[in-house]
ROROVO-543053 format. One record per residue (C-alpha): residue in one letter; y, x, z. Coordinates in steps of 0.05 Angstrom, whole numbers, plus 32768, in hexadecimal, padded with zeros to 4 digits. Each point is the difference from the previous one (the first is absolute). Layout:
<nodes>
AYXZ/...
</nodes>
This chain:
<nodes>
X7E7F82537E8F/X80348035800F/X7FEE803C8029/X8023800B8043/X803980327FFD/X800180398031/X80377FE9802F/X800D80488015/X801F800C7FBC/X80327FC78005/X804A8011800B/X801F7FFE8045/X80197FBB8011/X7FCE7FDB7FD4/X7FDE7FDB803A/X80437FE6801A/X80157FEB7FBA/X7FBE7FDC7FF3/X80077FDE8044/X80457FE67FEC/X7FE47FE47FBF/X7FC67FDF8025/X80327FE0802F/X80297FE67FC5/X7FC17FE17FE2/X7FEC7FDF8041/X80477FE5800A/X80027FE57FB9/X7FBC7FDE800A/X80187FE08041/X80417FE97FE0/X7FD97FE17FC6/X7FD27FDB8031/X803C7FE78027/X80227FE87FC0/X7FC17FDD7FE8/X7FFA7FDD8044/X80497FEC7FFF/X7FFC7FE57FB9/X7FC07FD9800F/X801C7FE18040/X80407FEE7FDA/X7FD77FDF7FC9/X7FD47FDA8031/X803D7FE98027/X80227FE87FC0/X7FC27FD97FEA/X7FFA7FE18045/X80497FEF8002/X7FFC7FE07FBB/X7FC57FD68017/X80297FE8803C/X803C7FF07FD5/X7FD77FD87FCE/X7FE17FD88038/X80447FF1801F/X80277FF37FBF/X7FCA7FDE7FD6/X7FCB7FEA8032/X7FCA802B7FE1/X7FC080038029/X7FC080278008/X7FE87FF07FBA/X8037802C7FE5/X7FE7803B802A/X7FB97FF57FE7/X80177FFE7FB7/X802E803C8009/X7FC58027801B/X7FD67FEF7FC2/X803980107FD0/X801480428021/X7FB880178005/X7FF67FF07FB7/X804180227FEB/X7FF4803E802B/X7FB480088004/X800280488018/X802D7FEF803B/X7FE87FE78042/X80297FD6802F/X800B7FBE7FDC/X7FCB7FD78023/X80137FBD801E/X7FF8801F8045/X802E803B7FF0/X80347FD27FE1/X80007FD88040/X800980418027/X803B80107FD3/X801F7FBC8012/X7FF4800D804A/X801D80467FFA/X80407FE47FE1/X80047FC88034/X7FFA80318039/X802F80347FE4/X80397FDB7FDE/X802C803E8003/X7FD0802F7FDE/X7FFE803D8000/X801C80028048/X7FE87FDD803E/X803A7FFC8030/X7FEE7FF68049/X802F7FFB803B/X7FF680378034/X7FF77FCC8037/X7FC17FE77FDD/X7FDE8042800D/X80067FFC804B/X7FB77FEC800D/X7FE1802F7FCD/X7FE680468010/X803680267FDB/X802D80318023/X80497FF0800A/X801280457FE5/X7FDB7FF17FC0/X80227FBD7FFA/X8045801E800C/X7FF280327FC9/X7FE87FCA7FD0/X803B7FD2800F/X803280397FF6/X80367FDD8029/X7FF17FB97FE7/X7FE27FC88029/X7FC77FF87FCD/X7FCC802B7FDD/X7FF680027FB5/X7FB680097FF0/X7FEE80127FB9/X7FC87FD27FE9/X7FEC80317FCA/X7FEB80338034/X7FBA7FE28002/X7FD07FE87FCB/X7FF37FBA7FE7/X7FBC80018023/X802280108042/X802F7FC57FF6/X7FCB7FCD7FEC/X7FD68015803C/X803A7FF9802F/X80227FC07FE8/X7FCC7FCE8016/X7FF680218043/X8047800F8017/X80367FCA7FFF/X803980258022/X8030802B7FD6/X80078030803A/X7FB4800B8005/X7FFB80097FB5/X803980328002/X7FDD80248039/X7FBF80067FD8/X802480167FC1/X802680368027/X7FC280188025/X7FD580007FC1/X803480297FDC/X800B802F803B/X7FB5800B800D/X7FE57FFA7FBA/X7FD17FC88014/X7FCF7FE57FCE/X7FFD7FB47FF9/X7FC27FFE802B/X802080288038/X803F7FD57FFD/X7FD67FC08004/
</nodes>
């Protein structure tokens, strides 16, 4: 264990310099977490979309999802997320968000939601729709929201509010 250094002997400007480095570290950690979330959501959407395509093109059914779960869990034993249930969530995610990674919602659809017109105008940036980044919230937020909320506008509202307020999944629900 290292002994504490007498901070009175440090050069002028050290505290500000250290603070800048701490901010760089925090920013890098946040960016890494955002990238991991984006990559995971992209992977899950791709898997879900492939499941949908195989069903449409080849008539594959639920047995395929069950076998895929077994095979992926065997191939990647350290990973979590390849249960039958989660694979079905991936399919639902891809069904509900065919234009991943953006959910595009017409401004008019927000009229009955508790979001300010000023905030909408800013989000729309002169367009008659709002682009909502699906990667702004976690997988667990999405799978909690999808079965409960059917409207794209309501989902967009909760994604925006969760992002703006830093809501946990439980608070969002």
